[in-house]
N, C-alpha and C positions, 0 to 999 in steps of 0.2 A: 478267876484270876490265874490260879495254879494251873489249870488246864490251857489257858490261853499263853501262859508263858513256856510251856512244855512245848505246845505247837510251833511257837516261834523259834526254841531251839531246834526242833525236830527240821523244821523249814529250812533252817541256816546249815544245818548239817548235810541236808539233801543237795542244797544249792551247790556248797562247796565240794562236794562229791562228784556233782555232776560236771563243775568245773575242772576237777582233776581228771576225769575221763576225757573230757572234750577239749582240754588243752594242755600240752605238755612244753616243757623248756628245754632246750640244747646249749650246752655250752659253745661258746664261740671265740675263736682266735682268729685274729687278723695280723697280716703283713700287707702294708699298702705304702709303697715308697713315695707316691705322690702326695700323701698326706703325713709323711713323717710318721707313720704308724709301723713299728719294728716288733712284730711277734708280740701282740698285746691282747689281752682277754677284753673282749666287748660285751655290751649287754647281751643277755641270753636269746637266741632265736626263739620264736614262738611257733610252735606245730600245733596245729588244730585237726580235728577229725573232719574228714571229708570222703564220704562213702564214693564219690566219683572222681577220683584222682586223675589228674591230667598234667603231671609235672614235668619240667624240662630234664630233671634227673630223678629217676625212680629207683630205688637200693631194694634189692632181692636179697635176704639173707639166707635164704633156703637154697639157692645156688651157689656153692663155695667152689674155691680154687686152692691155691697153695697156703700153707701154713707159713706164717713169717717167723725168721729167726731174731731180726732186728735192722737197724738202722744205726750207722755210723762212720767212722774215719780210718785212715792208716796212721799208726802211731810212728812215726820216723824216728830215727835218731836225732835229728834236729829239734823235732818237737819235744822230745823228752828232756833235751840239754835247755831249751828254752823255759821249760818248766823248772828245771833243776837250778836255773838262775834266778828265780823269784823267791822270795822270803816264804819261809814253810808255812805261815798262818794264811797269807795271800794264794799260795799255792793249793792249800787244802780248800780253800774256799772256791776257788776256780775249778778245781777237780769235782768238787761237791756239786757245782752248779752243771758240770757236763755230764757226770755219770751218777749223781744222787738220785734219790726219788722223793725228793720233796716238792713243795708248791712252786718254786723259783728255780727248779732245775730241770733240764732238757732231756734226761734219761737216755744216753748214750748206751746201746745194750750190744754193740757190735765193735770190735777192732781188728784191723789186718796189720801184721807185723812184717817186717822184711827179716826173711832168715839170711844172716849176716848182712852186710852192706846193701843199702838202696843208693839211688843218685842224690838222696838227700843226707847224705853222711858227709863228714868232714874229709875222711880219708875211706878208700877202698879195702875191704879186709873179708875174708873169708874164717870160717871157724877151724880152718885147717890149712894154713898158710905153711908152707916148707922151702928150704933153701931151693934155689934154681938147679934144675938137672934131677932134684929128688923127688921122691913120692911115698905114700904110707898107704896102701890099700887096706890096711886094718884101722886105719886112723885113730892112732894109739895116741896121738898129741891132740885130739879134738877137744875144742874148748870154746864156749861161748865167749869168752874175752871181752871185747869191748863192750859188748850189752850189758855186762854186768856192772858197768859205771855208769849207765844212763837208763836203757830201755827197762832194763830189770827194776831196777829201783822205783820207777815211776809206776810200772805194772803193778807192782806189790802195794803202792799206794791206792792205785785206782781199784785193785782188788778187795782191799780194806772197805772201799765204799760201796762196791757192786761186786760181790764174790760171783755173781752167776753171770758175768759178763761172758760174752762169746767172742774167742779168738781164733784167727786164721793166720798161718804163716804162708810167706811167698818168697821164693829165692829169686835174686836179680840173676845170680852167675852161681855156677860151681866153682870151687878152688881153680884156679889157673891151672895148676899141674893136671888137672884132669882133663883139659881142653887142648885140641888140635893146634891152637895158636898160641897157646902157653901165657894167655894175657885175659887181665879181667874184662875186656871190651870184647864183644863179638866171640867170633869162633863157635866150634861145636865139641860136644861132649864126645870124647874117645868111647866107643863102644867097649873097648877092653876096662874102660872104667865105670862102665854101668853099675856092677855091684858095688863099688867103691861109693859111688854117688847114691844109691839107696842106703846104705848104712851111715851115709852123711846124714840123711832124713831121720833115720831112727836115733841117731846120737843127739841131734837137737832135739827131738820129743823128749827123750829120756833126761837130758840134762835141765830141759824146761821143767819138766815133772819134778825134778829133784829140788828146784826152787819154788815149787808150789805152785807152778804155772801150766795149767793144762791147756793143750792145743788142740781144739776141736776139728780143724781141717787144715790140709796144706793145700794150695796149689802147685801143680809140677814146675811151673815156670812163669814169672811175671813176663808178660809180652813178647812171647817167644818167636815172634817174626820182626823185632826191633833190636837187631844187632848191634845197633850204633849209640846205644846209652854206655854211661859206666858206672856199675859193672851191668853187663848183658850178656846173653847166649843165644845163638840161632838155632832153635830145636824144631826141624820140621815134624808136621803131623805123624808121619811112620816112625821117626825117631822117639816121639812122647809115647807112641802107641807100644812099641817094643820095650821103652824103660818100664813103663807102669805093667805091661803084661809079662813080661819075663824076669823083673827084678824090684822094683817099688811094691808092687802090690802082693806078689808072693812073700816077700820079707815083712811086711805089715802083719801078713796073716801069720806068719811062722813066729813073730815076736808077741802075737796076741794084741796088737794095737788097734784101737778103736777109732784113731783119728781118720777123719774122711780124705779122700783123695778126689781133687776137683781138677779138671783138665783145663787146658787154654790159657785163660787169664788175659785176653786181648781183646781186639777191636770186633764190633759188630758186622764188620764187611766179610767176614770168614767164618759164617757157621759152618761150612762144610769141614773145617778143621776137627771140632769137638765130634762131629756127627760121623766122620770117617774112623774114627777111634772107636766110637760108641757101635759101630756097625762091625767091629769085630769082638764075637761074644766072649773070647778067653780074656780080652782087656776089659771090656765091659763090667764084668764081675767083680772087680776090684773098684769101678769108680763110682761116685756118689754123684757127680754131677759136672756141670761147666760153669765157667766165669766169664764174664765178659766186660769190656770197657767200651766207651763210645767216642773215641777219637775219629774213628772211620765206620761208615755203614749207618743203618737206622736200627732203633730200639726194637722194632718187630722181629728183628733177627733171631731174637731170643725165643720166640714163640716158634719159630722156625725149627730150632733145635728141640724143644719141648715137644713137638708134634712128631717130630721123627722119632723121638725116645721118651715117651712120657712117663715113664719109670724113674727116669733120672732128673736132678734138680738141677736149679738155674739160680746162679748168683750174678750179682752186679758190684764188682769190686773196686772200680776206680774211675774216677774223673776229676780233674784238676779245673781250678779257676785261677786266670792270669791276672797277675798284679797290674794295676791297684784293684781291681774289682770293679763291677758295674752294678749294684745293686738291683735297677730296673729289668737290666737286660737278663744277668745271670739268675734272678729269681724266676724269670719266665721259662727261660731255656732249661735249667735244672730241674725246676719243679714239673713241667711237661714231661721232659725225658726221663727223668730219673726216680724221683719220689714216687710220681704218677705212673710215667711210661713203663719203667722197669718193672714195677710191681704189677701193674696191668698183664705185662708179659712174662710172668711166671717165676720174677726173681724172688727168692727167699729172704735176701737180705740186699740192701742199697748203701753203698759206702761211697762217700766223698774222700778225694784225696787229701792226705794230710791235716792232722789234727791242728797244727798251729805254724807260725811263721815268726819271723822278728822282722823289725823294719827294714833290714838288709838283704831279706831273702836269703839268708845263709843258715846252715851250711848246704853246699852243693857240691858234688865232685867234678874235678876237671875231665875234660874230654866229653863231655855230653849229660853231667848233671843238670837239674833243672834251675835255671836261675830267675825265675817268673812265677814259680808255684806259691800261690796266696794261701795260708793257712784258714781252717775254720776261725780261730781267732788270732791276731797279732799279739805278742807279747814283748813289751819294751822295758825290760827291768820287773817292776810291780804293775805296770798299767796294762790293761787289757782292752784290745779293741775288738769287738764283735764283726766279722765281716760276711758275706753273702753266704758262704757255705753254712755258717751258724744257723742262719734263719731260715734256710732252705730246707736243712735236716730237721731243725727244731719241730718244724709243722707236722713232722711225721714221727720222730723218735720219742717226743714227749708222750705219746698218746697212742702209739699202736706198740702193745706189748708184745714182747717174743710169746708165740704161741697163739697170737690172733691169726685169724683166717679172712685172706681176701674174700670177699663176696661179690656178687654183680650189681653193677650200675651202669645205666647206659652212657654213652658219650654225646652230650648234646653240644650243638654249635658253638664254638669258642669257648667252652666249660670243659676242658679236660677235668677228670676226676676218678677217683678209685676210692673205695670203700671197703672196710674191714669190720669183722666181728670179733670183740675182744673176748679173752676167757672171761671175764666177769659179765659178759652178756650185752654189754655196751656196743654201740656202732659209731666208728670213726669215719666220717666222710674228709676227704681232701679234696679240695676244688680251685681251679685257677680259671680267673677271667683273662684270657690272652687277645681278647680283642681291645679294640682302638679306645672304645666308649663305655661309660660305666653300663651295667648289664643288671637288670631285675630278674630273678628267675625263682622258679619254685622247686622243692625237693619233696618227694614223697616215699613214704615208708608204710606198708600196709594200709592202715587207713588215716594215717595222719599226712599232713602237706604243712611244709612252712615257706616263708619267703625269705629270699636274702638278696640283698643288693651289693655289688663289689663294684670297685672302681676298675678301670683298665690297669691290667699288670698286677692285680691285687691277688692274694693267695690267703683262704680261708680253711681253718679246719674247725668243723663240729663234732661235737661228741652227743650222741643222741641216746638218752636213756628212756626208752620208749617202752 
């Protein structure tokens, strides 16, 4: 009897062991607007051993591409003011949800900031405004000024939650006195003020460091080919090249600054802009990479820049969603082109525009500010509405840790997808059904294959612990 019982126990253990080897589970998160499923965890997907894989999507973790720095938003002055208008505990809870590392949090890891005012500020300002007709090339009166009242306090609260968040700064305009039109809108940077403007960047980085805020990267100019915004600046490629080569790069080097310099920061229809600068070896030595938006062009232009200069890096830094938002349409377009598309085209970070808005879509500047920009969340007092960009981003930000590496996966019909290998060894797969019908398909990795069914326009994230 004793031996029979031992044999039964051994058989049970062996069966369980075989099942463990032959069958694995993958965490499965879904957004399906047609079923009112908004970024919700589903029953785990089952992967089984199959030595003769014929999957629709095949993941190959041995073929690796860029290392990811994170997914996120821009923190505008408006976003900061909306947050500051909340009760302290309500704000703390929302910031925890956005930037925290808990089970209910979406783990935003990257934020873009405007260097001085953007078009989502109440008023236009620089950090060094002077009286008409005056200038101050030594920037003796430089001060972060208005940002000390809103953006910086919110940043400090975010850093308490996620001290490792990566920050990028982007200027919309130099101080008006540095420009040929003496205006915040449009105009060009006067060549004699190139040294002063390079010093302006340095002062910004130094004063932010004094506040305990480290800026990892700066872009030279937001949308340099769009001088119609307020604030804005027209900066042609040859001007940006000369500014970086002869002023900004050498001054950063002289000061021992490690902050990365990133070119362009505009639409994918002009890959020639960053390529032409990187073609200059003296400018290139100071440059970390190039940044893109997608209000023009196609996302594969990012790969064109990568192919021309594979030793430099790619970032996707802005894309807006117009109010009031359309989740089914926005989810498909932004997932296909940004979280999947930009990542598949070498972007190390993917950022949506504007963390929050209010019901009136204010503030925005006159003479060109965005009056239709919908934030990732809408804040109305203490009430919070999660908008399309929140769900779009969460499918990547929650699971793709900084330091993850994009790995190979094939593109199947109507199933745009991208895969990453995390530092903890788990694989993350983001997949969209962009077709008009429900689709059943298979996913393969090594000797395992799993089945998944997605409704039309649905997005899934799988976390494979295989």
